[in-house]
C-alpha positions as CSV (number, residue, x, y, z in Angstrom):
1,X,0.6,0.2,0.4
2,X,1.0,3.9,-0.9
3,X,0.9,6.5,1.1
4,X,1.7,10.1,1.5
5,X,3.9,11.4,4.2
6,X,3.0,14.4,3.2
7,X,1.6,16.1,-0.1
8,X,4.6,16.2,-1.9
9,X,6.4,12.7,-0.3
10,X,4.9,8.7,-1.6
11,X,5.7,6.4,2.0
12,X,5.5,3.2,1.1
13,X,3.9,0.6,4.3
14,X,5.0,-2.5,4.2
15,X,3.2,-4.3,7.2
16,X,0.8,-6.7,7.0
17,X,-2.6,-7.1,8.0
18,X,-3.1,-8.7,11.5
19,X,-3.6,-12.6,11.1
20,X,-6.5,-15.1,11.7
21,X,-6.0,-17.1,14.6
22,X,-7.0,-19.7,12.5
23,X,-4.6,-19.7,10.8
24,X,-1.9,-19.5,13.2
25,X,-0.2,-22.6,15.3
26,X,1.5,-22.2,18.9
27,X,4.1,-24.8,20.1
28,X,2.3,-26.4,23.0
29,X,-0.9,-27.0,20.0
30,X,2.0,-28.3,18.3
31,X,2.6,-30.8,20.8
32,X,-1.1,-31.4,21.7
33,X,-1.4,-32.4,18.0
34,X,2.0,-35.2,18.0
35,X,1.0,-36.4,21.7
36,X,-3.5,-37.4,20.2
37,X,-1.3,-38.5,16.5
38,X,1.8,-40.8,18.5
39,X,-1.6,-42.4,21.0
40,X,-4.4,-43.1,17.8
41,X,-2.9,-42.9,14.4
42,X,-3.5,-41.9,11.3
43,X,-7.2,-38.8,12.3
44,X,-8.8,-36.5,9.7
45,X,-9.6,-32.6,11.3
46,X,-13.1,-33.5,12.2
47,X,-11.2,-36.5,14.7
48,X,-8.4,-34.1,16.2
49,X,-11.3,-31.4,16.6
50,X,-13.1,-33.8,18.4
51,X,-10.0,-34.7,20.8
52,X,-8.6,-31.0,21.2
53,X,-12.3,-31.3,22.2
54,X,-13.6,-28.5,20.0
55,X,-17.0,-28.7,17.6
56,X,-15.3,-29.8,13.5
57,X,-16.2,-25.9,12.5
58,X,-14.8,-24.5,9.1
59,X,-12.0,-22.3,11.6
60,X,-11.6,-25.7,14.1
61,X,-10.7,-27.3,10.6
62,X,-8.7,-24.3,9.8
63,X,-6.4,-24.3,13.1
64,X,-6.1,-28.1,12.5
65,X,-4.3,-27.7,9.1
66,X,-2.3,-24.7,9.8
67,X,-1.2,-26.7,13.1
68,X,-0.3,-30.0,10.6
69,X,1.9,-26.7,8.3
70,X,3.5,-26.1,11.9
71,X,4.4,-29.3,12.2
72,X,5.6,-30.2,8.8
73,X,7.4,-32.7,7.4
74,X,7.0,-34.2,11.4
75,X,3.0,-34.6,10.6
76,X,2.2,-35.4,7.0
77,X,-1.0,-34.6,5.4
78,X,-2.0,-34.5,1.5
79,X,-4.7,-34.4,-1.0
80,X,-6.4,-38.2,-0.8
81,X,-4.7,-39.2,2.1
82,X,-7.2,-40.1,5.1
83,X,-5.8,-38.3,7.3
84,X,-3.2,-36.1,9.5
85,X,-0.6,-38.5,10.4
86,X,3.2,-38.9,11.8
87,X,5.6,-39.3,8.9
88,X,6.8,-41.2,12.2
89,X,4.5,-43.4,11.8
90,X,4.4,-43.7,8.1
91,X,4.8,-46.1,5.5
92,X,7.5,-45.3,2.8
93,X,5.1,-46.0,0.2
94,X,2.8,-43.2,2.1
95,X,5.9,-41.2,2.7
96,X,6.4,-41.7,-1.4
97,X,2.4,-40.6,-1.7
98,X,3.1,-37.3,-0.3
99,X,6.2,-36.3,-2.5
100,X,4.2,-37.0,-5.5
101,X,0.9,-35.5,-4.3
102,X,2.7,-32.2,-3.5
103,X,4.4,-31.8,-7.5
104,X,1.0,-32.6,-8.3
105,X,0.0,-29.6,-6.4
106,X,3.8,-27.8,-7.5
107,X,2.7,-28.5,-11.4
108,X,-0.8,-27.1,-11.3
109,X,0.1,-24.2,-9.2
110,X,3.6,-23.4,-11.8
111,X,0.3,-23.2,-14.3
112,X,-1.9,-21.1,-12.8
113,X,1.1,-19.1,-11.8
114,X,1.7,-18.6,-15.7
115,X,-1.9,-18.7,-17.4
116,X,-2.0,-15.6,-14.7
117,X,0.8,-13.8,-15.6
118,X,0.4,-15.0,-18.9
119,X,-3.3,-12.4,-18.3
120,X,-1.5,-9.3,-16.3
121,X,0.7,-9.3,-18.9
122,X,-1.5,-9.4,-22.1
123,X,-4.1,-6.2,-20.3
124,X,-7.0,-9.1,-19.6
125,X,-6.9,-7.5,-15.9
126,X,-8.9,-4.7,-15.0
127,X,-11.6,-3.3,-15.4
128,X,-14.2,-4.1,-19.2
C-alpha cells in the first residue's frame, strides 16, 4: 500500500494485515496434536477437533491445517490422504504418496501462475 507522508512525499507501508487466529499454530497446539496422533494414529481434521475438545467447524478444521503446516514434515497430510499422520508412523509408500501429491500441487500451481502472469502482461486484467 502507498500512502502520503505529507502532500508531496509518498511512503510505502509494508505492514502485514493481522493474521487470522485460525491460521496460526502455537508450539503447545503442535505438541498436543503430535501427542494425539502418537496415541491414536491417523485422524481426519474433524476427528482431531473432537480430540481437542472443539466442535468440527470450518475454523477449527482450519486451525488443524495450520497446526499440521507448522509441524511439517513431522505431521503429514495431502490431497487424497485419509487424514493427518505422524511421519514417523508412515510407511515408505505413504511418504512417497505425499511426495507425489506435493509434486502434482507444485505443477498445478506453476501452471496457474504462468496463466495469471500471461493475463497480467497481455492486459487481460482490469475493468472491462
